[in-house]
N, C-alpha and C positions, 0 to 999 in steps of 0.2 A: 537580721540586717546583712550580715556577712554573706549568707547563702544567696540572698537575692542579688547582691552586687556581683557575686562570682558567677551567677547564672547568666547575667546579661552579656559579658564578654564571650562566654561559651556559645550563646545563641548567635551573637554577631559573627563569631568565627565560623559557625555552621552555615550561616547564610553566605559568607564569603566563599567558603569551600564549595558550596553548591553552585554558585554562579561565578566561578573564576573566569577571568578574561584570558584570551589566548594572545600571546605576544607575536602578532603578525602585522605587516604593513597595512595601513588603512585601505589601500587600493584593492587588497585581496577581498575584503568585505564588500566593497563596492562592485567588484566584478561578479561575486556570487549573487549580490542583490540584483544585478542586471539580468543574469540568467534566470533567477527565481521569478522576476517580474515577467519576463517573456514566456516562460513555461506556464506560469499561473494564468496569464492572460489568454494564452492559447487553450489551456485546459478548460477554463471557465467558458470561453466563447464557443469552442468546438463542441463541448458536451451540451451546452445550452441549445445549440442548433439541432443536435440530435434529438433532444427531448422535445423541442418545438415541432420538428418534423413528425415525430411519432404521434404527438397529440393532435396535430392538425390534419393528418392523413389517415383515414380509416383503413386504407389498403395496407398500411404498415402494421396494423394492430393484429398480427397473427401471433400464435403462441411462441415460436422461436424468437421473434423480435422482442418479446417481453424480457428475455434474458439479456439481450443487447441493451435494452432500455435500462435494465437494472444496473448494468455495467456503466452506462453513461451517467446515471445518478450517483453511483459511488465515486466515479472519477471526478464528476463535478464537485461533489462535496469534499473530496480530497484536495482539489485545487483551491476551493473557496475557503476552507478552514486552515490550510497550511501556508499557502503562498503569501497572503498579506502579512501575516504575523512574522514569518521568516524574513520577508522583505524589510519590515520595520526594524527588526532586530539587527539585520545586516547594516542598516543605516546608523544605528546606535553603537554597533560593534560589540554588542553584548545582549544577553537575555534581559528583557525589561518588564516582563509580565508576571514575575513572582513565581514561587514554587507551585502554587495551585494552577496558575496559568500554564506552567510547563507540563504538569500532569495532564491537564485537559487537552492541550495541544497534542501531546504524544498519544493520548487515548484516541483522539479523532484520527490521527495519522495511522495508528494501528488498525482501528475499526474499518476505515474506508480503504486503506491500502490492502489489507487482507481480503476484504470483501471483493475488491476488484480482481485479485489474483484467483480466488476460488470461483468467482463468476466466470473467468476465462476457462477454468477447468470444466465447469458445468456446460458452457457453450461447446467446448471441444467434445465432451461426451455426447451431447445432443446431436452434433454434426456427425459424429462417428456412427451413431445409431441410424440416423437418417440415410447415410450413404451405404453402409454395409448391411443394415437390416431394415430396409424400408417398410416391410409389412409389419414388423414388430413395432417400429416407430409410430406407425399410424395407430396401432392398437394402444400403445403406451401414452401417446400424446393426448393430453387433456388439460383443461384450465386448472383443475385441481392439482395435478402433478407438477405443472409449471409453477403454480403458487407455492407448493410444498418445497420445490427446489430453491426458489428464491428465499423462502423462509429459512431453510437450512443454511444457505450461504450467509445470511445475516446473523443467525444464532451462533454459527461456528465462529464468525469474525468477532462477535460480541464477547464470546467466552474467552478468546485469546486476548482481547484488548482489555478486558476487566481484570484479568489475572494479576498484572502488576499493581493494580490499585488495591488488591486485597492481600498482598503479601508475597505472591509468587513473582520474584524479581521486583523491579521498580522502574519508574520513569525519571530520567535525569537529562540534563543538558549534554550535548555531544558535539564532536567536531570543533568548529570555531566558537562553540558555546552560544550559538545564535539559533539553534533548534534543539528539540528534545526527542528522545526515543527511549526504548527500553534499555535497561542497564546491562550492557554486554561487556563491561570492563571490570566490574567488581568480582573478585575471585571468591564467590560464595556458592554453596550448593544450589540455592534457589535461583540465582542469576544464571549460573552455568546450565542448569537443567532446562530453564525456560528458553534460553537461546538455542540450545540443541534441539529441543522439541519444535520450536518455531521454524528453524531451518529445515527440519524434516517435513513440516507442513508445506513449506514453500517448494520443496522438491515435487510435491503433488502437482503444482501448477506447471512445472517444467515437463512432467510426464504428460499433462494435458496438451501442452504445445507440441510434443512429439506425436501424440495421437492425431492432432489436427494436421500435421505434416503428412502422416501416413494415409489419411483419408482424403485429403484434398486432391491428391493425384489420381483418384479414381473417378474423375468426372468423365462425361461422355465423349467430348471431342478432344483430340490431341492438343489443339491450341489452348483449350481451357485448362487441360492438365498442366502444361508447361507454365501458363500464366499463374495459375493458383499455386503451383509448386514454388515458383519464384517468390510470390508473396509470402508463402509460408516460410521459405528460407530466410527472407529478410526479417520477418517477425521473430524467428528463433535467434538469429544473429544479434539483432538489436536488444532482445530480452537478455541474452547472456552477457553482452557487453555492458548493459545498464546495471545489472544486479551483481555480476561477479566481483567487481572491486569492493563493493560494500560488504558482500558476503565474506570475502577474504579477510577484510579488516575485522569484522565481528568475530570470525572464527579464530584469528590470531589472538585477539584480546581474550576470547573464551579460553584459549589454551594456556593463558597466563603470560 
C-alpha cells in the first residue's frame, strides 16, 4: 500500500517535469501561433499545388521532376503534421497531446524534415551530373535509379527519426514547451552523440547547396547564368539564416 501511494506522486512529478510551462507573456505564444499558422497554410497550399500540377500534366512527369515531387510530398507532410498541432499548443500555451503525442509529433518532424533536406541534396547531385557530365547523366538516368534514390532518401530519414524511439537520444518538449524534438539539452552520451551525428548529416545538405551554386552558373547564356546565380545565392542565404540560430542553440546545449 505504501509503495503504491509513493509511486503516484513520483509519476505525477515526472509528468509535470516533462511538460513544464515556460513563464512568458501570453502574447508571445499568440505571435508564434500566428507565424505557425501562416507558414503552415503556405506550406500545405503551395506543395499541394505542386503535387496537383505534377499529376495533372504528363509533360512534367520526367525523371528529374520525380525528385522535386518527392520533395513536395515531404514538405507537405511536414507542414500538415507539424503546423496544426504546434498552432493548437500555442493557443493553450503548453503541450496538450501527452507524452506519446509528443514522441509521434517529433518523429514526424524528424522524418519529413530530414527527408526534405536529403532530397535537396539528391536534387543538387542530379543537377550537378546533368550540367557537368551530360553524357554520363543520360547513361545513368533511369526510372530504377530514380526510384532507388527516393527510397534511399526515405530509408535514411526513417533510420534517424526512429533512433530516439529505440533509445538513442529521445524526443522531448522544447522551446516554449509547445513543440517537441530530439533531446539536445540532456547531458548524456546518447543524447550528445545523436545531436552531433545529426548535425553532421545536415552539413551534407549544405554541401549540396554549395554544389547547386557552383553548377547553376554554368548555364548557356550570360543572362541565365546571372539569374540562376542570384537565385542560388538567395537560397543559400535564406537556408543559412533559417537554420543557423537553431543549430547554434542546439550545439550550445550539446556542449553543456
